C-alpha positions as CSV (number, residue, x, y, z in Angstrom):
1,M,23.5,-13.8,41.5
2,S,25.1,-14.9,38.3
3,G,25.2,-18.5,37.2
4,P,28.2,-20.9,37.5
5,V,31.5,-19.7,36.3
6,P,32.8,-21.6,33.3
7,P,36.2,-23.3,33.6
8,A,39.3,-21.3,32.6
9,S,39.8,-23.6,29.5
10,D,36.4,-22.6,28.2
11,N,37.2,-18.9,28.7
12,E,40.5,-19.4,26.8
13,R,38.9,-21.2,23.9
14,T,36.3,-18.4,23.6
15,R,39.0,-15.8,23.6
16,L,41.1,-17.6,21.0
17,A,38.0,-18.0,18.7
18,A,37.2,-14.3,19.0
19,N,40.8,-13.3,18.4
20,A,41.1,-15.5,15.3
21,L,38.0,-14.0,13.8
22,D,39.2,-10.5,14.6
23,R,42.6,-11.2,13.0
24,A,40.8,-12.5,9.8
25,S,38.9,-9.2,9.6
26,T,42.1,-7.3,9.9
27,A,43.7,-9.3,7.2
28,C,40.8,-8.7,4.8
29,L,41.1,-5.0,5.5
30,A,44.8,-4.9,4.9
31,V,44.8,-7.1,1.8
32,G,41.6,-5.9,0.1
33,I,41.6,-2.2,0.9
34,F,45.0,-0.8,1.8
35,A,46.8,-2.8,-0.8
36,R,44.3,-1.9,-3.5
37,L,44.4,1.8,-2.6
38,S,48.2,2.0,-2.5
39,A,48.4,0.3,-5.9
40,A,45.9,2.7,-7.4
41,T,47.7,5.7,-5.7
42,L,51.1,4.7,-6.8
43,G,49.9,4.1,-10.3
44,S,51.2,0.5,-10.6
45,A,48.0,-0.6,-12.3
46,H,45.2,1.3,-14.1
47,V,42.0,0.4,-12.4
48,P,38.7,2.0,-13.3
49,L,37.0,3.9,-10.5
50,L,34.0,1.5,-10.5
51,G,36.4,-1.4,-10.0
52,I,38.0,0.4,-7.0
53,V,34.6,1.2,-5.4
54,V,33.2,-2.3,-5.9
55,S,36.4,-3.9,-4.6
56,F,36.5,-1.5,-1.6
57,A,32.8,-2.3,-0.7
58,G,33.4,-6.1,-1.1
59,W,36.5,-6.2,1.0
60,L,35.1,-3.9,3.6
61,A,32.1,-6.2,3.9
62,A,34.5,-9.2,4.1
63,A,36.3,-7.4,7.0
64,I,33.2,-6.4,8.9
65,M,31.6,-9.9,8.9
66,P,34.3,-11.8,10.9
67,H,34.7,-8.8,13.2
68,M,31.0,-8.8,14.0
69,A,31.1,-12.6,14.5
70,A,34.0,-12.2,16.8
71,R,32.0,-9.8,18.9
72,R,29.3,-12.4,19.3
73,V,31.5,-15.3,20.3
74,P,31.5,-14.6,24.1
75,E,27.7,-14.4,24.1
76,D,27.2,-18.0,22.8
């Protein structure tokens, strides 16, 4: 059999922490990648290709890290 069931308040805190981290990753994706690509596509700013690639990689990493941390929250 499994161990004791944690109280509902602990479950809710865990869900809130995981959701907050997941929302942070979504915000990084929206701000860092979609905004940058739309600006480059619409021609509002001339950005060298290397700058776009480095920015894309950095923001993608910034989006993946909190998402992965959110997946680990229920395990702790």
